[in-house]
C-alpha beads as a LAMMPS data file, in Angstrom:
LAMMPS data file: protein, C-alpha beads

252 atoms
251 bonds

1 atom types
1 bond types

-500.0 500.0 xlo xhi
-500.0 500.0 ylo yhi
-500.0 500.0 zlo zhi

Masses

1 110.0

Atoms # bond

1 1 1 -457.837 -189.906 387.983
2 1 1 -459.973 -188.639 385.127
3 1 1 -460.371 -185.529 383.013
4 1 1 -463.469 -183.400 383.579
5 1 1 -464.924 -181.585 380.604
6 1 1 -467.033 -178.465 381.011
7 1 1 -468.380 -177.687 377.562
8 1 1 -465.348 -177.345 375.267
9 1 1 -462.858 -177.012 378.121
10 1 1 -460.968 -179.784 379.882
11 1 1 -459.550 -179.941 383.418
12 1 1 -457.092 -182.799 383.762
13 1 1 -456.260 -185.246 386.538
14 1 1 -459.339 -184.882 388.763
15 1 1 -460.428 -187.332 391.447
16 1 1 -463.477 -185.643 392.997
17 1 1 -466.112 -182.933 392.573
18 1 1 -467.625 -181.173 395.591
19 1 1 -470.886 -179.325 394.955
20 1 1 -472.473 -176.461 396.837
21 1 1 -476.153 -177.093 397.673
22 1 1 -478.372 -173.981 397.734
23 1 1 -478.272 -172.181 394.406
24 1 1 -476.270 -174.978 392.780
25 1 1 -478.035 -178.293 393.314
26 1 1 -481.156 -176.872 394.970
27 1 1 -483.342 -174.057 393.650
28 1 1 -483.705 -172.223 396.945
29 1 1 -484.307 -168.678 395.706
30 1 1 -487.995 -168.495 396.557
31 1 1 -487.634 -170.067 399.979
32 1 1 -484.645 -167.931 400.942
33 1 1 -486.487 -164.752 400.036
34 1 1 -489.637 -165.758 401.937
35 1 1 -487.563 -166.805 404.944
36 1 1 -485.649 -163.527 404.963
37 1 1 -488.891 -161.531 404.864
38 1 1 -490.419 -163.611 407.659
39 1 1 -487.310 -163.217 409.823
40 1 1 -487.113 -159.469 409.223
41 1 1 -490.789 -158.943 410.037
42 1 1 -490.594 -161.124 413.154
43 1 1 -487.473 -159.375 414.488
44 1 1 -488.878 -155.910 413.835
45 1 1 -492.202 -156.766 415.480
46 1 1 -490.463 -158.273 418.516
47 1 1 -488.718 -154.975 419.298
48 1 1 -491.619 -152.736 418.329
49 1 1 -490.031 -151.547 415.092
50 1 1 -491.834 -150.633 411.900
51 1 1 -491.412 -151.135 408.168
52 1 1 -488.248 -149.010 408.064
53 1 1 -486.528 -151.513 410.357
54 1 1 -487.855 -154.407 408.264
55 1 1 -486.266 -152.870 405.177
56 1 1 -482.907 -152.382 406.900
57 1 1 -482.955 -156.019 408.032
58 1 1 -483.809 -157.171 404.516
59 1 1 -480.930 -155.125 403.160
60 1 1 -478.635 -156.840 405.641
61 1 1 -479.888 -160.240 404.446
62 1 1 -479.373 -159.300 400.786
63 1 1 -483.045 -159.045 399.801
64 1 1 -484.489 -156.138 397.810
65 1 1 -487.434 -155.367 395.553
66 1 1 -485.387 -156.915 392.729
67 1 1 -485.136 -160.251 394.563
68 1 1 -482.420 -162.025 396.505
69 1 1 -478.747 -161.249 395.981
70 1 1 -477.012 -164.579 395.187
71 1 1 -473.886 -163.218 396.880
72 1 1 -475.745 -161.749 399.857
73 1 1 -475.882 -162.942 403.433
74 1 1 -479.080 -164.962 403.071
75 1 1 -477.975 -166.785 399.932
76 1 1 -474.295 -167.302 400.700
77 1 1 -474.002 -167.046 404.486
78 1 1 -474.717 -169.463 407.313
79 1 1 -477.737 -169.216 409.583
80 1 1 -475.409 -168.055 412.341
81 1 1 -474.006 -165.292 410.135
82 1 1 -477.521 -164.116 409.301
83 1 1 -478.407 -164.100 412.981
84 1 1 -475.310 -162.048 413.795
85 1 1 -476.220 -159.624 411.012
86 1 1 -479.719 -159.141 412.396
87 1 1 -478.332 -158.535 415.883
88 1 1 -475.938 -155.913 414.521
89 1 1 -478.790 -154.112 412.731
90 1 1 -480.923 -153.999 415.884
91 1 1 -478.050 -152.768 418.042
92 1 1 -477.242 -150.092 415.456
93 1 1 -480.912 -149.059 415.568
94 1 1 -480.573 -148.434 419.300
95 1 1 -481.964 -151.585 420.869
96 1 1 -480.210 -153.032 423.897
97 1 1 -477.456 -155.438 422.900
98 1 1 -478.074 -157.703 425.900
99 1 1 -481.664 -158.295 424.776
100 1 1 -481.495 -158.577 421.004
101 1 1 -479.377 -161.743 420.949
102 1 1 -482.204 -163.709 422.541
103 1 1 -484.876 -161.894 420.521
104 1 1 -483.236 -162.706 417.188
105 1 1 -482.610 -166.337 418.152
106 1 1 -486.254 -166.762 419.170
107 1 1 -487.544 -165.122 415.988
108 1 1 -485.341 -167.246 413.716
109 1 1 -486.420 -170.401 415.556
110 1 1 -490.091 -169.460 415.269
111 1 1 -489.805 -168.890 411.514
112 1 1 -488.098 -172.257 411.038
113 1 1 -490.695 -174.021 413.174
114 1 1 -493.556 -172.479 411.214
115 1 1 -491.941 -173.644 407.973
116 1 1 -491.673 -177.260 409.226
117 1 1 -488.762 -178.449 407.108
118 1 1 -486.977 -177.096 404.076
119 1 1 -486.374 -179.701 401.390
120 1 1 -489.903 -179.667 400.000
121 1 1 -489.470 -175.956 399.195
122 1 1 -486.015 -176.301 397.583
123 1 1 -486.303 -178.714 394.647
124 1 1 -483.241 -179.720 392.651
125 1 1 -482.632 -177.797 389.451
126 1 1 -483.692 -179.703 386.335
127 1 1 -481.342 -182.555 385.527
128 1 1 -479.540 -182.549 388.879
129 1 1 -480.406 -186.119 389.861
130 1 1 -479.450 -187.503 386.449
131 1 1 -476.146 -185.598 386.523
132 1 1 -475.219 -186.888 389.981
133 1 1 -476.136 -190.454 389.034
134 1 1 -474.058 -190.182 385.853
135 1 1 -471.021 -188.889 387.732
136 1 1 -471.490 -191.499 390.455
137 1 1 -470.999 -194.209 387.839
138 1 1 -467.710 -192.619 386.748
139 1 1 -464.413 -192.956 388.650
140 1 1 -465.055 -189.563 390.286
141 1 1 -465.993 -189.273 393.944
142 1 1 -468.860 -186.901 394.671
143 1 1 -469.340 -184.675 397.700
144 1 1 -471.637 -181.856 398.813
145 1 1 -470.475 -179.034 401.084
146 1 1 -473.035 -176.440 402.141
147 1 1 -473.300 -173.458 404.454
148 1 1 -476.722 -174.842 405.377
149 1 1 -477.098 -176.917 408.531
150 1 1 -476.082 -180.604 408.494
151 1 1 -479.699 -181.603 409.144
152 1 1 -480.981 -179.675 406.120
153 1 1 -478.261 -181.075 403.854
154 1 1 -479.216 -184.585 404.909
155 1 1 -482.929 -183.786 404.483
156 1 1 -482.409 -182.454 400.953
157 1 1 -480.377 -185.441 399.773
158 1 1 -482.778 -187.915 401.347
159 1 1 -486.022 -186.200 400.270
160 1 1 -485.003 -186.163 396.599
161 1 1 -483.363 -189.618 396.614
162 1 1 -479.918 -188.187 395.905
163 1 1 -478.144 -189.960 398.763
164 1 1 -477.074 -192.977 396.651
165 1 1 -475.166 -190.690 394.271
166 1 1 -473.311 -188.600 396.881
167 1 1 -470.473 -190.196 398.847
168 1 1 -470.200 -187.376 401.430
169 1 1 -472.786 -184.718 402.273
170 1 1 -471.597 -182.074 404.724
171 1 1 -473.354 -179.063 406.234
172 1 1 -472.020 -176.368 408.538
173 1 1 -472.964 -176.669 412.203
174 1 1 -473.038 -173.689 414.588
175 1 1 -469.518 -172.829 415.657
176 1 1 -467.893 -174.516 412.668
177 1 1 -465.895 -172.332 410.257
178 1 1 -468.101 -171.468 407.255
179 1 1 -467.054 -171.036 403.655
180 1 1 -464.650 -169.799 402.418
181 1 1 -462.633 -171.233 405.305
182 1 1 -461.262 -174.490 403.837
183 1 1 -461.478 -176.546 407.048
184 1 1 -464.711 -178.375 406.189
185 1 1 -463.642 -178.931 402.574
186 1 1 -460.470 -180.595 403.823
187 1 1 -462.634 -182.826 406.026
188 1 1 -464.853 -183.741 403.073
189 1 1 -461.840 -184.583 400.931
190 1 1 -460.355 -186.665 403.753
191 1 1 -463.586 -188.675 403.934
192 1 1 -463.538 -189.083 400.162
193 1 1 -459.863 -190.122 400.409
194 1 1 -458.821 -187.636 397.734
195 1 1 -456.409 -184.684 397.825
196 1 1 -457.962 -181.203 397.726
197 1 1 -455.588 -180.366 394.879
198 1 1 -457.384 -182.912 392.667
199 1 1 -460.876 -181.763 393.649
200 1 1 -463.128 -179.413 391.687
201 1 1 -465.601 -177.091 393.412
202 1 1 -468.925 -176.374 391.697
203 1 1 -470.989 -173.517 393.078
204 1 1 -472.859 -170.280 392.546
205 1 1 -471.246 -167.687 394.815
206 1 1 -468.081 -165.798 395.645
207 1 1 -467.760 -167.975 398.760
208 1 1 -467.379 -171.103 396.623
209 1 1 -464.719 -169.408 394.482
210 1 1 -462.852 -168.168 397.555
211 1 1 -463.131 -171.626 399.098
212 1 1 -461.474 -173.198 396.062
213 1 1 -458.738 -170.574 396.055
214 1 1 -457.982 -170.745 399.778
215 1 1 -457.988 -174.548 399.797
216 1 1 -455.779 -174.874 396.706
217 1 1 -458.434 -176.905 394.885
218 1 1 -458.023 -177.913 391.252
219 1 1 -460.486 -175.252 390.130
220 1 1 -463.895 -173.641 390.546
221 1 1 -466.775 -174.107 388.105
222 1 1 -469.510 -171.474 388.308
223 1 1 -473.116 -172.202 387.406
224 1 1 -474.705 -169.455 385.329
225 1 1 -477.850 -168.107 383.677
226 1 1 -480.052 -171.240 383.878
227 1 1 -479.505 -171.102 387.636
228 1 1 -480.801 -167.524 387.727
229 1 1 -477.518 -165.677 388.137
230 1 1 -474.526 -164.318 386.309
231 1 1 -471.353 -166.425 386.485
232 1 1 -469.040 -165.728 389.391
233 1 1 -466.210 -163.487 388.237
234 1 1 -462.795 -165.178 387.977
235 1 1 -464.275 -168.701 387.895
236 1 1 -462.041 -171.302 386.254
237 1 1 -464.929 -172.365 383.992
238 1 1 -468.628 -171.560 383.570
239 1 1 -471.352 -174.191 383.338
240 1 1 -474.443 -173.477 381.229
241 1 1 -476.193 -176.846 381.711
242 1 1 -475.567 -180.047 383.642
243 1 1 -475.161 -181.988 380.396
244 1 1 -471.954 -180.028 379.715
245 1 1 -470.287 -181.538 382.798
246 1 1 -468.767 -184.807 381.583
247 1 1 -465.959 -187.188 382.454
248 1 1 -463.267 -188.581 380.173
249 1 1 -460.706 -191.304 380.931
250 1 1 -457.418 -190.120 382.366
251 1 1 -453.941 -191.568 382.008
252 1 1 -453.445 -195.249 382.578

Bonds

1 1 1 2
2 1 2 3
3 1 3 4
4 1 4 5
5 1 5 6
6 1 6 7
7 1 7 8
8 1 8 9
9 1 9 10
10 1 10 11
11 1 11 12
12 1 12 13
13 1 13 14
14 1 14 15
15 1 15 16
16 1 16 17
17 1 17 18
18 1 18 19
19 1 19 20
20 1 20 21
21 1 21 22
22 1 22 23
23 1 23 24
24 1 24 25
25 1 25 26
26 1 26 27
27 1 27 28
28 1 28 29
29 1 29 30
30 1 30 31
31 1 31 32
32 1 32 33
33 1 33 34
34 1 34 35
35 1 35 36
36 1 36 37
37 1 37 38
38 1 38 39
39 1 39 40
40 1 40 41
41 1 41 42
42 1 42 43
43 1 43 44
44 1 44 45
45 1 45 46
46 1 46 47
47 1 47 48
48 1 48 49
49 1 49 50
50 1 50 51
51 1 51 52
52 1 52 53
53 1 53 54
54 1 54 55
55 1 55 56
56 1 56 57
57 1 57 58
58 1 58 59
59 1 59 60
60 1 60 61
61 1 61 62
62 1 62 63
63 1 63 64
64 1 64 65
65 1 65 66
66 1 66 67
67 1 67 68
68 1 68 69
69 1 69 70
70 1 70 71
71 1 71 72
72 1 72 73
73 1 73 74
74 1 74 75
75 1 75 76
76 1 76 77
77 1 77 78
78 1 78 79
79 1 79 80
80 1 80 81
81 1 81 82
82 1 82 83
83 1 83 84
84 1 84 85
85 1 85 86
86 1 86 87
87 1 87 88
88 1 88 89
89 1 89 90
90 1 90 91
91 1 91 92
92 1 92 93
93 1 93 94
94 1 94 95
95 1 95 96
96 1 96 97
97 1 97 98
98 1 98 99
99 1 99 100
100 1 100 101
101 1 101 102
102 1 102 103
103 1 103 104
104 1 104 105
105 1 105 106
106 1 106 107
107 1 107 108
108 1 108 109
109 1 109 110
110 1 110 111
111 1 111 112
112 1 112 113
113 1 113 114
114 1 114 115
115 1 115 116
116 1 116 117
117 1 117 118
118 1 118 119
119 1 119 120
120 1 120 121
121 1 121 122
122 1 122 123
123 1 123 124
124 1 124 125
125 1 125 126
126 1 126 127
127 1 127 128
128 1 128 129
129 1 129 130
130 1 130 131
131 1 131 132
132 1 132 133
133 1 133 134
134 1 134 135
135 1 135 136
136 1 136 137
137 1 137 138
138 1 138 139
139 1 139 140
140 1 140 141
141 1 141 142
142 1 142 143
143 1 143 144
144 1 144 145
145 1 145 146
146 1 146 147
147 1 147 148
148 1 148 149
149 1 149 150
150 1 150 151
151 1 151 152
152 1 152 153
153 1 153 154
154 1 154 155
155 1 155 156
156 1 156 157
157 1 157 158
158 1 158 159
159 1 159 160
160 1 160 161
161 1 161 162
162 1 162 163
163 1 163 164
164 1 164 165
165 1 165 166
166 1 166 167
167 1 167 168
168 1 168 169
169 1 169 170
170 1 170 171
171 1 171 172
172 1 172 173
173 1 173 174
174 1 174 175
175 1 175 176
176 1 176 177
177 1 177 178
178 1 178 179
179 1 179 180
180 1 180 181
181 1 181 182
182 1 182 183
183 1 183 184
184 1 184 185
185 1 185 186
186 1 186 187
187 1 187 188
188 1 188 189
189 1 189 190
190 1 190 191
191 1 191 192
192 1 192 193
193 1 193 194
194 1 194 195
195 1 195 196
196 1 196 197
197 1 197 198
198 1 198 199
199 1 199 200
200 1 200 201
201 1 201 202
202 1 202 203
203 1 203 204
204 1 204 205
205 1 205 206
206 1 206 207
207 1 207 208
208 1 208 209
209 1 209 210
210 1 210 211
211 1 211 212
212 1 212 213
213 1 213 214
214 1 214 215
215 1 215 216
216 1 216 217
217 1 217 218
218 1 218 219
219 1 219 220
220 1 220 221
221 1 221 222
222 1 222 223
223 1 223 224
224 1 224 225
225 1 225 226
226 1 226 227
227 1 227 228
228 1 228 229
229 1 229 230
230 1 230 231
231 1 231 232
232 1 232 233
233 1 233 234
234 1 234 235
235 1 235 236
236 1 236 237
237 1 237 238
238 1 238 239
239 1 239 240
240 1 240 241
241 1 241 242
242 1 242 243
243 1 243 244
244 1 244 245
245 1 245 246
246 1 246 247
247 1 247 248
248 1 248 249
249 1 249 250
250 1 250 251
251 1 251 252
């Protein structure tokens, strides 16, 4: 066990850190906004709707003229949750429920296919690779748990040569319980062979905070302004730069 320092503050007796991906390790803001717009336009066009319907769909996804809401459905939710949200909007607008499920699934798939991958559009925030390498060489065990799909988590870590520094990378497959349900975090900690109670969560959204609380984790560290957002309220600690996240020897 070691002590983890976040700026001037110390959290004692820690064995692992589990990071969120999008918005924490990966700068995905631009891609998420473009994807939300493409999905909204495709869904509206598929049912013969106009710009009003596009705007309602964007509101559902958490996208406005001011940008993307870091706590909104697109930024913090799974692909499945976004799909369910789009279906609900179309049904509320009067379109037949039995048809819109297939329409939304086809539109989402078409947008993803046109994009042809994701990692190239979601680069790590500055200093991420160096931070992960530094922590990898400490006694800490490092994991990643994301609401993104397992394939995209693997693609991101591989594309940016982060795989050597991360012991466990875990996405959320369709049908699996998303954050803040602690099920997948427990699985990550089991693979790391560490107790959840000695694991810190680092993330950028309410879902990461709620995950830490529901799982009984050692604490939640919120990224802040350099990541393009305000700190998550009620976070244990707030991180202003990766260099502030350091490790000190623990007892023994």
